[in-house]
N, C-alpha and C positions, 0 to 999 in steps of 0.2 A: 496057746503057743503059736508062734509065727509059722506061717506056711510060705513066707517070702524069704528069699536069701538076703542075708545082711552083708552087703557088699563092702569091700575095702577099696582103696584107690586102685589096687592092682586088679581086682576082679570085676569092677564096675564096667558096664558097657561104655565104649569109647565116647559116645555122645553125652554120657552122664558125667564124665570126668571133670570138665571145666567147672560145672556147678558144684559138684561134690568137693572140689578143691576150695572153692569159695567158702562153703559151709564148714569144711574141715578147718580152714584158717580162722573162721569166726569162733569156733568152739575149742580149737586146740586139739581136736581128735574127731573121729567120725562117730557120732552117736548112733546107736543101733537103729533108731528111726530114720535117720538120714541115710544110713546104709541100705535100709529097706527101700527107701524112696528112689535110690539110684537104679533100681530095677527098671524104672520108667524114665527115660531121658526127658520126655515131655514134662512129667511131674516135677522132677528135681530142677530142671531148667526153668520152670515157671516160678518155683519157690525162691531161688537164689536172688533175683533182682528185687522181688517184693520184700524179702528179708532185709536186704541191704537198704532199701528205701525206708522201711519201717524204723530201722535202727539208726537212721541218719536224718530223721524228720524233726518236727517241732517239739516233741515230747522228750523228757528225760528218760534215761534207761529204766528208772524206777517206775515211771508212769507207763511205759511200754510193757514192762513185766506185769504190772497190775492188770492191764487189759488182757494180756496173753494168759495169765493165770485164771482170770475170771472166765475167759472164753473156754479154757480147758475144763474148768469145773462145770460150766453150763453145758458143755458138750459131752460131759462124762468121759473125758479122754485121760485115763489114769497115767499113761506114760508122760503126756504133756503136763499134767498137774505136777508130777514129780520134778520134771525139768524146770518148769517156771517157778515152782516154790524155791528151788535152789537159786535160780538166777535172780528172783525178786529179793531174796535175802542178801545175795552178793551185791545187788544194786542199792542196798540201803533201806529197803522196805522193812518196817519193824516186824518182828516175829509175830506179834499180836495181830497186825494187819494181814499178814500172810495166812495165819490160822483162821482169821475171820472169813477170808475169801474161800479158803479150802472147805469151810463148813457152810458155805452159801450165805454168809453174813456180809456185813459192811465194814470196811476199814474205818478206824477212828479218825484218821487224817481226812479232813473235809474234801480236799482236792482229789485224793486217791479214791475216796468214796464216790465222788462224782464220776471219775473215770470208770470204776468198776460198775456202777449202776447203768451208765449208758452202754457199756459193752454188753452187759447182761440183757438189757432191754433190746438192743439191736439184734441179738441172736434170738431171743424168745419171741420178739415181734416180727422177725424176719425183715428187719429194716424199716418197718412201719412205725417210726417214732412219733409220739404225740407231742403237743406243745409243752406238757409237763416234763417230759424226758429232756427235751432241748433246753428248757428254762433252768432245770436243776443243774445241768452241765454248765450253762453260761453263768449262772449265779455263783458258781465256784471259781469264776474268773477265766473261763475258756471261751474263745470266740466261736462263732458259727462255722467258720472255715475248718476248725479242728474236729468238728463232728465228722466231716468228710475224711479227715485223716484217720479217724477211728475205723472207718470202713476199710481202709487198707490193712490195718492191724487185724481186724476181724477176718479179712480175706486170707491173710498169711496163716492165721490160726486155723481157719477151716481146712486149709491144705494139710497142715500137720496133724490136727485133731482127727480128721476123717481117716487119714492114712494110718495113724496109730490104732484107730479102732478096727480098721480092715486088716492091716499087716500084723498087728499084735506082737511087736518086737519085745524081746526080753528087756527088762529095765537094766540100764547100764549100771555097773558097780557103783560109780560115783553118785548115782541117783537113788540108790536103795534106801538111804536114810529118809528120803522124802516120799516114799511110796504112799499111795492113796488109792482108795476104792470108792466108787460112787455109793 
């Protein structure tokens, strides 16, 4: 159970409010995790621009969600797994591929499998990818520059995954159907 206050726009520290508003606009509400993050203006203000950049980069929303879901599973961040399961399905990732990732498997879609594999390798190997990791990603049609863009997505998920593990916010009502445990 969370020991951190779940802030609203009204209760958040003044320095957290601009970033909180950006994230509220993106989600349509203030998710519990984001409300907990608002306790630290530095943390939430760091996430907002990374979030914006990740979601306006080279990858489709489905691809971004595959990386974020893979990261959440790899980091055993239950709150984030629930969120990214929902968002991946909303972005058009098949239910089978979402379930495969949630069970530490590989999506059937070749490109999504490559996205998931490199994200998992990046976390498990702490960024020390080998030639096979990069080659598998590039064989799926992605350029070497996009490996670096994956770093930004992994950074965004580290912020949210670690915060979820530390703050332990309750699962939002809309996310309860996607609950997950490691």
